[in-house]
C-alpha positions as a Markdown table, in Angstrom:
| # | Residue | x | y | z |
|---|---|---|---|---|
| 1 | Unk | 14.3 | 11.1 | 10.9 |
| 2 | Unk | 12.9 | 7.6 | 10.9 |
| 3 | Unk | 9.4 | 7.3 | 12.2 |
| 4 | Unk | 9.8 | 5.3 | 15.8 |
| 5 | Unk | 6.9 | 3.0 | 14.6 |
| 6 | Unk | 8.4 | 1.1 | 12.9 |
| 7 | Unk | 12.0 | -1.0 | 13.9 |
| 8 | Unk | 13.5 | -1.3 | 10.4 |
| 9 | Unk | 16.7 | 0.6 | 10.9 |
| 10 | Unk | 18.2 | 1.4 | 7.6 |
| 11 | Unk | 21.2 | -0.7 | 8.0 |
| 12 | Unk | 21.4 | -2.6 | 4.8 |
| 13 | Unk | 19.4 | -2.5 | 1.2 |
| 14 | Unk | 19.6 | -4.1 | -1.3 |
| 15 | Unk | 18.7 | -3.7 | -4.9 |
| 16 | Unk | 17.7 | -6.4 | -7.3 |
| 17 | Unk | 19.4 | -5.6 | -10.7 |
| 18 | Unk | 21.6 | -2.9 | -12.0 |
| 19 | Unk | 20.1 | -1.3 | -14.9 |
| 20 | Unk | 19.1 | 2.4 | -14.8 |
| 21 | Unk | 16.4 | 1.8 | -12.3 |
| 22 | Unk | 18.3 | -0.1 | -10.2 |
| 23 | Unk | 21.4 | 2.4 | -9.8 |
| 24 | Unk | 19.0 | 5.3 | -9.6 |
| 25 | Unk | 17.0 | 3.2 | -7.1 |
| 26 | Unk | 20.1 | 2.4 | -5.3 |
| 27 | Unk | 21.5 | 6.4 | -5.4 |
| 28 | Unk | 17.8 | 7.1 | -3.3 |
| 29 | Unk | 18.8 | 4.8 | -1.0 |
| 30 | Unk | 22.0 | 5.7 | -0.5 |
| 31 | Unk | 20.9 | 9.1 | 1.9 |
| 32 | Unk | 18.3 | 6.7 | 4.3 |
| 33 | Unk | 20.7 | 3.7 | 4.5 |
| 34 | Unk | 24.4 | 2.7 | 6.1 |
| 35 | Unk | 24.9 | 0.7 | 2.8 |
| 36 | Unk | 23.4 | -0.4 | -0.4 |
| 37 | Unk | 24.4 | -3.2 | -2.9 |
| 38 | Unk | 23.4 | -3.3 | -6.3 |
| 39 | Unk | 23.3 | -7.3 | -7.8 |
| 40 | Unk | 23.3 | -7.8 | -11.3 |
| 41 | Unk | 23.1 | -11.1 | -13.1 |
| 42 | Unk | 25.5 | -9.5 | -16.2 |
| 43 | Unk | 28.9 | -9.0 | -16.0 |
| 44 | Unk | 29.3 | -5.0 | -16.1 |
| 45 | Unk | 31.3 | -3.6 | -18.6 |
| 46 | Unk | 33.5 | -1.1 | -17.2 |
| 47 | Unk | 32.7 | 1.6 | -20.2 |
| 48 | Unk | 29.8 | 2.2 | -22.5 |
| 49 | Unk | 28.8 | -1.0 | -24.0 |
| 50 | Unk | 25.7 | -3.4 | -25.1 |
| 51 | Unk | 25.2 | -6.1 | -22.6 |
| 52 | Unk | 23.0 | -9.3 | -22.3 |
| 53 | Unk | 20.4 | -8.0 | -19.6 |
| 54 | Unk | 19.8 | -4.8 | -21.3 |
| 55 | Unk | 18.8 | -6.2 | -24.8 |
| 56 | Unk | 17.2 | -3.3 | -25.8 |
| 57 | Unk | 20.9 | -0.9 | -25.8 |
| 58 | Unk | 21.4 | -1.0 | -29.0 |
| 59 | Unk | 18.4 | 0.8 | -29.6 |
| 60 | Unk | 17.4 | 4.6 | -29.8 |
| 61 | Unk | 16.6 | 5.9 | -26.4 |
| 62 | Unk | 15.3 | 8.9 | -25.5 |
| 63 | Unk | 16.4 | 11.3 | -22.4 |
| 64 | Unk | 13.7 | 13.8 | -22.4 |
| 65 | Unk | 13.9 | 17.4 | -21.1 |
| 66 | Unk | 12.6 | 16.2 | -17.7 |
| 67 | Unk | 14.5 | 13.4 | -17.1 |
| 68 | Unk | 18.0 | 15.3 | -17.9 |
| 69 | Unk | 16.7 | 17.7 | -15.3 |
| 70 | Unk | 16.1 | 14.8 | -12.7 |
| 71 | Unk | 19.5 | 13.1 | -13.2 |
| 72 | Unk | 21.1 | 16.4 | -13.0 |
| 73 | Unk | 20.0 | 16.8 | -9.6 |
| 74 | Unk | 20.2 | 13.3 | -9.0 |
| 75 | Unk | 24.1 | 13.7 | -9.9 |
| 76 | Unk | 25.3 | 17.1 | -9.9 |
| 77 | Unk | 27.2 | 17.9 | -13.2 |
| 78 | Unk | 25.7 | 14.6 | -15.1 |
| 79 | Unk | 24.8 | 16.6 | -18.0 |
| 80 | Unk | 28.2 | 17.7 | -18.0 |
| 81 | Unk | 29.5 | 15.0 | -18.4 |
| 82 | Unk | 27.3 | 13.9 | -20.7 |
| 83 | Unk | 28.0 | 16.4 | -23.5 |
| 84 | Unk | 31.8 | 16.0 | -22.7 |
| 85 | Unk | 31.5 | 12.5 | -23.8 |
| 86 | Unk | 30.1 | 13.7 | -27.2 |
| 87 | Unk | 26.1 | 13.4 | -26.7 |
| 88 | Unk | 24.5 | 16.5 | -28.5 |
| 89 | Unk | 22.0 | 18.7 | -26.8 |
| 90 | Unk | 18.9 | 19.7 | -28.3 |
| 91 | Unk | 15.9 | 21.7 | -28.4 |
| 92 | Unk | 13.1 | 19.3 | -29.6 |
| 93 | Unk | 11.3 | 21.5 | -32.0 |
| 94 | Unk | 14.0 | 23.9 | -33.1 |
| 95 | Unk | 16.7 | 21.5 | -33.5 |
| 96 | Unk | 14.5 | 18.6 | -34.9 |
| 97 | Unk | 12.9 | 17.9 | -37.8 |
| 98 | Unk | 9.2 | 16.7 | -36.0 |
| 99 | Unk | 6.6 | 15.1 | -38.5 |
| 100 | Unk | 3.6 | 14.8 | -36.4 |
| 101 | Unk | 0.5 | 13.0 | -37.8 |
| 102 | Unk | 2.7 | 13.1 | -41.3 |
| 103 | Unk | 2.8 | 16.8 | -41.3 |
| 104 | Unk | 5.8 | 18.6 | -40.4 |
| 105 | Unk | 5.9 | 20.8 | -37.2 |
| 106 | Unk | 6.6 | 24.7 | -37.4 |
| 107 | Unk | 10.0 | 25.0 | -36.5 |
| 108 | Unk | 10.7 | 27.0 | -32.9 |
| 109 | Unk | 12.4 | 26.9 | -29.5 |
| 110 | Unk | 10.1 | 24.3 | -27.1 |
| 111 | Unk | 12.2 | 24.4 | -24.2 |
| 112 | Unk | 12.5 | 20.7 | -24.2 |
| 113 | Unk | 16.5 | 20.4 | -24.0 |
| 114 | Unk | 17.0 | 16.8 | -25.1 |
| 115 | Unk | 20.5 | 14.8 | -25.0 |
| 116 | Unk | 21.0 | 13.0 | -28.0 |
| 117 | Unk | 22.7 | 9.8 | -26.3 |
| 118 | Unk | 23.4 | 5.8 | -26.5 |
| 119 | Unk | 22.1 | 4.0 | -23.5 |
| 120 | Unk | 25.3 | 2.1 | -23.1 |
| 121 | Unk | 26.4 | 5.4 | -22.8 |
| 122 | Unk | 23.8 | 6.7 | -20.3 |
| 123 | Unk | 24.1 | 4.1 | -18.0 |
| 124 | Unk | 27.8 | 3.8 | -17.7 |
| 125 | Unk | 27.7 | 7.2 | -16.6 |
| 126 | Unk | 25.0 | 6.2 | -14.1 |
| 127 | Unk | 26.9 | 4.0 | -12.5 |
| 128 | Unk | 29.9 | 5.1 | -12.5 |
| 129 | Unk | 28.1 | 7.5 | -10.2 |
| 130 | Unk | 26.7 | 5.4 | -8.9 |
| 131 | Unk | 29.8 | 3.3 | -7.4 |
| 132 | Unk | 31.7 | 6.4 | -6.5 |
| 133 | Unk | 28.8 | 6.8 | -3.8 |
| 134 | Unk | 30.9 | 5.9 | -0.4 |
| 135 | Unk | 28.3 | 3.8 | 0.8 |
| 136 | Unk | 27.0 | 1.9 | -2.2 |
| 137 | Unk | 28.6 | -1.5 | -3.7 |
| 138 | Unk | 27.8 | -2.9 | -7.4 |
| 139 | Unk | 28.0 | -6.3 | -7.4 |
| 140 | Unk | 28.2 | -8.3 | -11.5 |
| 141 | Unk | 27.5 | -11.2 | -12.1 |
| 142 | Unk | 25.5 | -12.6 | -9.6 |
| 143 | Unk | 22.3 | -14.0 | -9.5 |
| 144 | Unk | 19.3 | -13.3 | -7.0 |
| 145 | Unk | 17.4 | -16.6 | -6.5 |
| 146 | Unk | 15.0 | -16.0 | -4.2 |
| 147 | Unk | 13.6 | -13.6 | -1.2 |
| 148 | Unk | 14.1 | -14.5 | 2.3 |
| 149 | Unk | 11.3 | -13.1 | 4.4 |
| 150 | Unk | 9.9 | -13.5 | 8.2 |
| 151 | Unk | 6.6 | -13.5 | 9.7 |
| 152 | Unk | 5.7 | -10.9 | 6.5 |
| 153 | Unk | 8.9 | -9.1 | 6.5 |
| 154 | Unk | 11.5 | -9.2 | 3.9 |
| 155 | Unk | 15.1 | -9.9 | 5.6 |
| 156 | Unk | 17.0 | -10.5 | 2.8 |
| 157 | Unk | 17.7 | -12.8 | -0.7 |
| 158 | Unk | 19.3 | -15.9 | -1.9 |
| 159 | Unk | 22.3 | -15.2 | -4.1 |
| 160 | Unk | 24.1 | -17.4 | -6.5 |
| 161 | Unk | 27.4 | -16.3 | -8.0 |
| 162 | Unk | 26.0 | -17.2 | -11.8 |
| 163 | Unk | 22.8 | -18.2 | -13.8 |
| 164 | Unk | 22.5 | -21.6 | -13.2 |
| 165 | Unk | 25.4 | -22.4 | -10.7 |
| 166 | Unk | 24.0 | -24.5 | -7.5 |
| 167 | Unk | 26.4 | -22.7 | -4.8 |
| 168 | Unk | 23.8 | -20.3 | -3.0 |
| 169 | Unk | 24.4 | -17.7 | -0.1 |
| 170 | Unk | 21.8 | -15.6 | 2.0 |
| 171 | Unk | 22.4 | -11.5 | 1.8 |
| 172 | Unk | 20.7 | -10.2 | 4.9 |
| 173 | Unk | 19.0 | -6.6 | 3.7 |
| 174 | Unk | 15.9 | -4.5 | 5.9 |
| 175 | Unk | 14.9 | -3.6 | 2.0 |
| 176 | Unk | 15.0 | -4.7 | -0.8 |
| 177 | Unk | 14.1 | -3.2 | -4.0 |
| 178 | Unk | 13.2 | -5.0 | -7.5 |
| 179 | Unk | 14.0 | -3.5 | -10.6 |
| 180 | Unk | 15.7 | -6.8 | -12.3 |
| 181 | Unk | 12.8 | -5.1 | -15.5 |
| 182 | Unk | 10.7 | -7.3 | -17.8 |
| 183 | Unk | 12.4 | -10.1 | -16.0 |
| 184 | Unk | 11.3 | -9.5 | -12.7 |
| 185 | Unk | 9.8 | -12.9 | -10.8 |
| 186 | Unk | 8.4 | -10.6 | -8.2 |
| 187 | Unk | 4.6 | -12.4 | -8.8 |
| 188 | Unk | 6.3 | -15.4 | -8.6 |
| 189 | Unk | 7.8 | -14.9 | -5.6 |
| 190 | Unk | 5.0 | -13.2 | -3.9 |
| 191 | Unk | 2.5 | -16.1 | -4.8 |
| 192 | Unk | 4.9 | -18.4 | -3.7 |
| 193 | Unk | 4.7 | -17.0 | -0.1 |
| 194 | Unk | 0.8 | -16.4 | -0.4 |
| 195 | Unk | 0.4 | -12.6 | -1.6 |
| 196 | Unk | -1.7 | -11.8 | -4.1 |
| 197 | Unk | -0.7 | -11.1 | -8.0 |
| 198 | Unk | -1.7 | -7.6 | -8.8 |
| 199 | Unk | -3.9 | -6.8 | -10.8 |
| 200 | Unk | -2.3 | -5.6 | -14.2 |
| 201 | Unk | -3.4 | -3.6 | -17.0 |
| 202 | Unk | -2.3 | -4.2 | -20.5 |
| 203 | Unk | -2.6 | -2.3 | -24.0 |
| 204 | Unk | -1.5 | -4.9 | -27.0 |
| 205 | Unk | 0.2 | -2.5 | -29.6 |
| 206 | Unk | 3.1 | -5.9 | -31.2 |
| 207 | Unk | 5.5 | -3.4 | -31.8 |
| 208 | Unk | 8.6 | -4.3 | -34.2 |
| 209 | Unk | 11.5 | -2.0 | -34.1 |
| 210 | Unk | 15.1 | -2.2 | -36.0 |
| 211 | Unk | 18.3 | 0.5 | -35.3 |
| 212 | Unk | 21.3 | 0.2 | -37.2 |
| 213 | Unk | 23.8 | 3.0 | -37.0 |
| 214 | Unk | 25.4 | 5.2 | -39.3 |
| 215 | Unk | 28.5 | 7.2 | -39.7 |
| 216 | Unk | 27.4 | 10.8 | -39.6 |
| 217 | Unk | 27.8 | 13.6 | -42.2 |
| 218 | Unk | 27.8 | 17.1 | -41.4 |
| 219 | Unk | 24.4 | 17.9 | -43.6 |
| 220 | Unk | 22.4 | 14.6 | -41.9 |
| 221 | Unk | 20.0 | 14.0 | -40.7 |
| 222 | Unk | 18.3 | 16.5 | -43.1 |
| 223 | Unk | 20.4 | 19.2 | -41.5 |
| 224 | Unk | 18.9 | 18.6 | -38.2 |
| 225 | Unk | 20.6 | 17.0 | -34.9 |
| 226 | Unk | 17.5 | 14.6 | -35.4 |
| 227 | Unk | 14.3 | 13.4 | -37.3 |
| 228 | Unk | 11.5 | 12.1 | -36.2 |
| 229 | Unk | 8.3 | 10.5 | -37.9 |
| 230 | Unk | 5.8 | 9.7 | -35.5 |
| 231 | Unk | 3.3 | 7.1 | -36.2 |
| 232 | Unk | -0.2 | 7.8 | -36.6 |
| 233 | Unk | -3.4 | 5.3 | -37.7 |
| 234 | Unk | -3.3 | 6.4 | -41.1 |
| 235 | Unk | 0.3 | 4.7 | -41.3 |
| 236 | Unk | 1.3 | 3.1 | -38.0 |
| 237 | Unk | 5.1 | 3.3 | -39.4 |
| 238 | Unk | 7.5 | 5.5 | -37.8 |
| 239 | Unk | 10.9 | 6.3 | -37.6 |
| 240 | Unk | 13.4 | 8.7 | -36.7 |
| 241 | Unk | 17.2 | 9.4 | -37.5 |
| 242 | Unk | 19.2 | 10.5 | -34.2 |
| 243 | Unk | 22.5 | 12.2 | -33.7 |
| 244 | Unk | 25.0 | 10.9 | -31.3 |
| 245 | Unk | 28.2 | 10.6 | -29.5 |
| 246 | Unk | 30.7 | 9.4 | -31.7 |
| 247 | Unk | 30.5 | 10.5 | -34.6 |
| 248 | Unk | 27.3 | 8.4 | -35.3 |
| 249 | Unk | 23.7 | 8.3 | -36.4 |
| 250 | Unk | 21.0 | 5.8 | -35.3 |
| 251 | Unk | 17.9 | 5.1 | -37.4 |
| 252 | Unk | 15.3 | 3.7 | -35.9 |
| 253 | Unk | 12.0 | 2.3 | -38.1 |
| 254 | Unk | 9.5 | 0.8 | -36.3 |
| 255 | Unk | 6.1 | -1.5 | -37.0 |
| 256 | Unk | 2.9 | -1.3 | -34.9 |
| 257 | Unk | -0.2 | -4.2 | -35.2 |
| 258 | Unk | 2.4 | -6.6 | -36.5 |
| 259 | Unk | 4.0 | -3.9 | -39.4 |
| 260 | Unk | 7.5 | -5.6 | -39.2 |
| 261 | Unk | 10.5 | -3.5 | -40.2 |
| 262 | Unk | 13.2 | -5.4 | -42.2 |
| 263 | Unk | 16.9 | -5.3 | -41.3 |
| 264 | Unk | 18.6 | -5.7 | -45.0 |
| 265 | Unk | 19.4 | -2.3 | -46.7 |
| 266 | Unk | 17.1 | -2.5 | -49.7 |
| 267 | Unk | 14.3 | -3.5 | -46.8 |
| 268 | Unk | 14.8 | -0.1 | -44.3 |
| 269 | Unk | 14.9 | 1.6 | -47.5 |
| 270 | Unk | 11.6 | 0.6 | -48.4 |
| 271 | Unk | 10.2 | 0.9 | -45.1 |
| 272 | Unk | 11.8 | 4.3 | -44.2 |
| 273 | Unk | 10.5 | 5.5 | -48.1 |
| 274 | Unk | 6.8 | 5.2 | -46.7 |
| 275 | Unk | 7.1 | 7.5 | -44.1 |
| 276 | Unk | 6.5 | 11.2 | -43.5 |
| 277 | Unk | 10.2 | 12.3 | -43.2 |
| 278 | Unk | 12.0 | 12.0 | -46.0 |
| 279 | Unk | 15.3 | 12.9 | -44.4 |
| 280 | Unk | 15.4 | 9.5 | -43.5 |
| 281 | Unk | 15.0 | 7.5 | -46.6 |
| 282 | Unk | 17.5 | 10.0 | -48.1 |
| 283 | Unk | 20.1 | 9.1 | -45.4 |
| 284 | Unk | 19.7 | 5.4 | -45.9 |
| 285 | Unk | 20.5 | 5.5 | -49.4 |
| 286 | Unk | 23.5 | 7.8 | -48.7 |
| 287 | Unk | 25.1 | 7.2 | -45.5 |
| 288 | Unk | 27.8 | 4.4 | -45.0 |
| 289 | Unk | 26.7 | 2.0 | -42.1 |
| 290 | Unk | 29.2 | 0.9 | -38.9 |
| 291 | Unk | 27.1 | -2.1 | -37.6 |
| 292 | Unk | 24.0 | -4.4 | -38.7 |
| 293 | Unk | 20.4 | -3.5 | -37.7 |
| 294 | Unk | 19.4 | -4.9 | -34.6 |
| 295 | Unk | 15.6 | -5.9 | -34.1 |
| 296 | Unk | 13.5 | -6.2 | -30.7 |
| 297 | Unk | 9.7 | -6.5 | -30.3 |
| 298 | Unk | 7.4 | -5.4 | -27.4 |
| 299 | Unk | 3.8 | -7.0 | -27.6 |
| 300 | Unk | 2.2 | -5.2 | -24.9 |
| 301 | Unk | 2.6 | -1.8 | -22.7 |
| 302 | Unk | 1.5 | -3.3 | -19.0 |
| 303 | Unk | 1.3 | -1.8 | -15.7 |
| 304 | Unk | 0.6 | -3.6 | -12.4 |
| 305 | Unk | -1.4 | -2.9 | -9.9 |
| 306 | Unk | 0.6 | -3.0 | -6.6 |
| 307 | Unk | -1.6 | -0.3 | -5.0 |
| 308 | Unk | -5.2 | -2.0 | -5.1 |
| 309 | Unk | -3.6 | -5.0 | -3.1 |
| 310 | Unk | -4.9 | -5.4 | 0.5 |
| 311 | Unk | -1.6 | -6.4 | 2.2 |
| 312 | Unk | 2.2 | -6.0 | 1.0 |
| 313 | Unk | 5.2 | -8.1 | 1.6 |
| 314 | Unk | 6.6 | -5.3 | 4.0 |
| 315 | Unk | 10.7 | -4.3 | 3.1 |
| 316 | Unk | 10.0 | -5.2 | -1.1 |
| 317 | Unk | 9.2 | -2.7 | -3.6 |
| 318 | Unk | 8.9 | -2.9 | -6.9 |
| 319 | Unk | 11.0 | -0.5 | -9.5 |
| 320 | Unk | 11.3 | -0.1 | -13.4 |
| 321 | Unk | 10.2 | -2.2 | -15.9 |
| 322 | Unk | 9.1 | -4.8 | -13.0 |
| 323 | Unk | 6.2 | -2.8 | -12.5 |
| 324 | Unk | 5.3 | -0.4 | -15.9 |
| 325 | Unk | 6.8 | -1.6 | -19.0 |
| 326 | Unk | 5.5 | 1.3 | -21.4 |
| 327 | Unk | 5.9 | 1.2 | -25.2 |
| 328 | Unk | 9.6 | 2.3 | -26.4 |
| 329 | Unk | 8.0 | 4.4 | -29.3 |
| 330 | Unk | 7.4 | 7.2 | -26.9 |
| 331 | Unk | 11.1 | 7.3 | -24.8 |
| 332 | Unk | 9.6 | 7.4 | -21.6 |
| 333 | Unk | 11.6 | 4.6 | -19.6 |
| 334 | Unk | 14.7 | 6.8 | -18.2 |
| 335 | Unk | 12.4 | 9.3 | -17.3 |
| 336 | Unk | 10.5 | 7.2 | -15.1 |
| 337 | Unk | 13.3 | 5.7 | -13.1 |
| 338 | Unk | 14.6 | 9.2 | -12.6 |
| 339 | Unk | 10.4 | 9.9 | -11.5 |
| 340 | Unk | 10.4 | 6.7 | -8.5 |
| 341 | Unk | 13.8 | 7.3 | -7.9 |
| 342 | Unk | 12.6 | 10.8 | -6.6 |
| 343 | Unk | 9.7 | 9.7 | -5.3 |
| 344 | Unk | 11.8 | 6.7 | -2.8 |
| 345 | Unk | 14.2 | 9.4 | -1.7 |
| 346 | Unk | 11.4 | 11.7 | -0.5 |
| 347 | Unk | 9.9 | 8.7 | 1.0 |
| 348 | Unk | 12.3 | 7.7 | 3.0 |
| 349 | Unk | 13.1 | 11.1 | 4.0 |
| 350 | Unk | 10.1 | 10.3 | 6.2 |
| 351 | Unk | 10.5 | 7.2 | 7.8 |
| 352 | Unk | 9.9 | 3.6 | 7.4 |
| 353 | Unk | 6.5 | 3.7 | 8.4 |
| 354 | Unk | 4.4 | 2.0 | 5.9 |
| 355 | Unk | 6.7 | 2.6 | 3.3 |
| 356 | Unk | 5.4 | -0.3 | 1.0 |
| 357 | Unk | 2.0 | 1.0 | 0.7 |
| 358 | Unk | 3.0 | 4.6 | 0.3 |
| 359 | Unk | 5.6 | 3.7 | -2.3 |
| 360 | Unk | 2.9 | 1.7 | -4.4 |
| 361 | Unk | 0.1 | 4.4 | -3.7 |
| 362 | Unk | 2.5 | 7.2 | -4.6 |
| 363 | Unk | 3.7 | 5.2 | -7.7 |
| 364 | Unk | 0.4 | 4.5 | -9.1 |
| 365 | Unk | -0.3 | 8.1 | -9.0 |
| 366 | Unk | 3.4 | 9.4 | -10.5 |
| 367 | Unk | 2.8 | 6.9 | -13.6 |
| 368 | Unk | -0.5 | 7.5 | -14.2 |
| 369 | Unk | 0.4 | 10.2 | -16.4 |
| 370 | Unk | 3.1 | 8.5 | -18.5 |
| 371 | Unk | 0.9 | 6.1 | -19.1 |
| 372 | Unk | -1.9 | 7.9 | -20.0 |
| 373 | Unk | 0.6 | 9.6 | -22.1 |
| 374 | Unk | 1.6 | 6.6 | -24.3 |
| 375 | Unk | -1.6 | 4.5 | -23.8 |
| 376 | Unk | -3.5 | 7.1 | -25.0 |
| 377 | Unk | -1.6 | 7.8 | -28.3 |
| 378 | Unk | -2.1 | 4.0 | -28.7 |
| 379 | Unk | -5.6 | 3.5 | -28.5 |
| 380 | Unk | -5.9 | 6.1 | -31.5 |
| 381 | Unk | -5.0 | 3.0 | -33.7 |
| 382 | Unk | -7.9 | 0.7 | -33.5 |
| 383 | Unk | -6.4 | -2.5 | -34.1 |
| 384 | Unk | -4.7 | -1.7 | -30.6 |
| 385 | Unk | -6.8 | -3.7 | -27.8 |
| 386 | Unk | -6.7 | -2.0 | -24.6 |
| 387 | Unk | -9.9 | -0.4 | -22.7 |
| 388 | Unk | -11.8 | 3.1 | -24.3 |
| 389 | Unk | -14.0 | 5.2 | -22.6 |
| 390 | Unk | -16.2 | 7.7 | -24.3 |
| 391 | Unk | -14.2 | 10.4 | -22.3 |
| 392 | Unk | -10.7 | 9.2 | -24.0 |
| 393 | Unk | -12.6 | 9.0 | -27.3 |
| 394 | Unk | -13.3 | 12.8 | -27.1 |
| 395 | Unk | -10.2 | 14.2 | -25.6 |
| 396 | Unk | -8.6 | 11.9 | -28.6 |
| 397 | Unk | -10.4 | 13.5 | -31.3 |
| 398 | Unk | -9.5 | 17.5 | -30.0 |
| 399 | Unk | -5.9 | 16.5 | -29.6 |
| 400 | Unk | -6.5 | 15.5 | -33.6 |
| 401 | Unk | -6.9 | 18.8 | -34.0 |
| 402 | Unk | -4.5 | 19.9 | -31.7 |
| 403 | Unk | -1.2 | 17.7 | -33.8 |
| 404 | Unk | -3.1 | 19.8 | -37.1 |
| 405 | Unk | -2.8 | 23.1 | -35.7 |
| 406 | Unk | 0.8 | 22.3 | -34.6 |
| 407 | Unk | 1.9 | 22.0 | -37.9 |
| 408 | Unk | 1.5 | 25.3 | -38.4 |
| 409 | Unk | 1.1 | 27.0 | -34.7 |
| 410 | Unk | 5.2 | 27.0 | -33.0 |
| 411 | Unk | 2.8 | 27.6 | -29.7 |
| 412 | Unk | 1.2 | 24.5 | -30.4 |
| 413 | Unk | 3.8 | 22.2 | -31.3 |
| 414 | Unk | 6.1 | 23.7 | -28.2 |
| 415 | Unk | 3.5 | 22.6 | -25.8 |
| 416 | Unk | 2.4 | 18.9 | -27.0 |
| 417 | Unk | 6.3 | 18.5 | -27.4 |
| 418 | Unk | 6.5 | 20.1 | -23.8 |
| 419 | Unk | 3.8 | 17.4 | -22.5 |
| 420 | Unk | 5.4 | 14.5 | -24.4 |
| 421 | Unk | 9.2 | 15.7 | -23.1 |
| 422 | Unk | 6.9 | 15.2 | -19.0 |
| 423 | Unk | 7.4 | 18.6 | -18.8 |
| 424 | Unk | 3.7 | 19.6 | -18.4 |
| 425 | Unk | 0.9 | 17.7 | -17.5 |
| 426 | Unk | -1.7 | 16.3 | -20.2 |
| 427 | Unk | -4.1 | 18.6 | -18.8 |
| 428 | Unk | -2.1 | 21.8 | -20.3 |
| 429 | Unk | -3.3 | 21.0 | -23.6 |
| 430 | Unk | -6.5 | 22.0 | -22.4 |
| 431 | Unk | -5.8 | 24.8 | -21.5 |
| 432 | Unk | -8.2 | 27.8 | -23.2 |
| 433 | Unk | -5.4 | 30.0 | -24.0 |
| 434 | Unk | -4.1 | 27.2 | -25.8 |
| 435 | Unk | -7.5 | 25.1 | -27.2 |
| 436 | Unk | -8.2 | 29.1 | -28.6 |
| 437 | Unk | -5.5 | 28.1 | -30.7 |
| 438 | Unk | -6.7 | 25.2 | -31.9 |
| 439 | Unk | -10.0 | 26.7 | -33.1 |
| 440 | Unk | -8.9 | 27.2 | -35.8 |
| 441 | Unk | -8.4 | 23.9 | -37.5 |
| 442 | Unk | -12.1 | 22.6 | -36.5 |
C-alpha cells in the first residue's frame, strides 16, 4: 500500500528509452502503476535486429548467471524462451576455455550458467515480454525533448514524433524514469531547473573493441562453448570466441589504453595471435565470416553520484548507463539493469514517500559491488587514470596471487568466476578457507 504521506497516485509512469534498462524498469513499474509508457527514439524492430540507438548491439554481450536468474524471476519462462531461440547455455568454467592473466584455468563446474545470446535476441525477448503486460505501452519513433515540472516535482515530459521534428506535445506522468543510456540529458535537464549536477567518478581506460561473426563448425571454438582471454598488465589485449544462436560464433577483440584492434582479416589475425588463447587465432584462420567487423570505443567508465545530492527533483529517477557506464569488457551491463529493476520494484512496494532519496541511496550501494569489480581490475594497469588507495593496492596483490592459483586449483577458479558472474560478493574471495588455497602461490 502506498504511503499516505505522499500524494502521488501511481496512475501513469513514463520511461525514457526502450533498451534493456528501460524495458526492465517498465516491468518493475507495471506492478505499482495503472499505466506505464515506454518512449524510444528508434523505430523498434519486430524481432532480433541491431538498431541505431544501441550501437553496441553488434558486439558480444554477457548474460551472467546473476543476470539470467534475475530475468527469469522478472519474466518466468524467459530462459526457456532464450534456449528455444537457439542460445547456448554454458557453465563459465566447465564449458569454457578461460584464460586469466595468461594462464588457462583448471576445468571444473563453477555453478555459473551463462546464456550465450546476441544482444538483439536478448533485447527482443525482453521487449516482447514487456509489451505483453496489459498496462504497458511501448511507443517508438518518439523523442523526449524535456521534462515538465511544477514546484519541484515532475508532472510529465515533452515529446516530438521523431528527432528534429518541430511538433511537440506533452505527456502527463506521476513518475519519469530516465533510461536513455549514455545519451541521457539528465544532468542538462536538472541544471536547467536549478538542480546541482551530481559528482562523477571516472576511470579512463580508452577501450576499443571489434566484433565479427563467423559460421560455426562443430569443433569451434576449441571444442568449447566459448574461449575467453582476459587482459592483464603484461598484455592489455583481450579477446573471446563465443557460440551464439543461429549457428554463429562471435569473435571479440579488445585493446586498452589506445591499443586498437584492426578490422581487416590479416590485422585481426595478427592481433589475436598475441593473446594467451590460441583457439581464437585458429578460428580466425579457418572460419568463414558472415559479416564485416564492427568497431566501438568506450573511453572511460563513469558513475554519477545522485545519492550525494542534497535535494532531488521529485518524480524523476535514472537507471542503466545514464547513471553508471561500466567497462564493457566485464559484461555487467544487463545484470546491473536487472538489479536496478529489482530494487525499483522493491522500493515501490513500500510506497512513493521519499522515493528519490531511497532509490538513489540504495542504487549507490547496489552499484558499489560491480563498480569495484570492474574498476579494481582496470586499475591494475599503470596507464589507467583513476583514484587508487593503499587498501586497494594490497587487495590487488592478493588477487594477483589468486589468479595464479586459479590455473591449477579449480575451486579457486570457480570462486573467481562466481564473483565475476555477480553471484557472490568480492569479499568471498578473501574468506580464510579460500585464502588458504591461495597461499601456495605465494
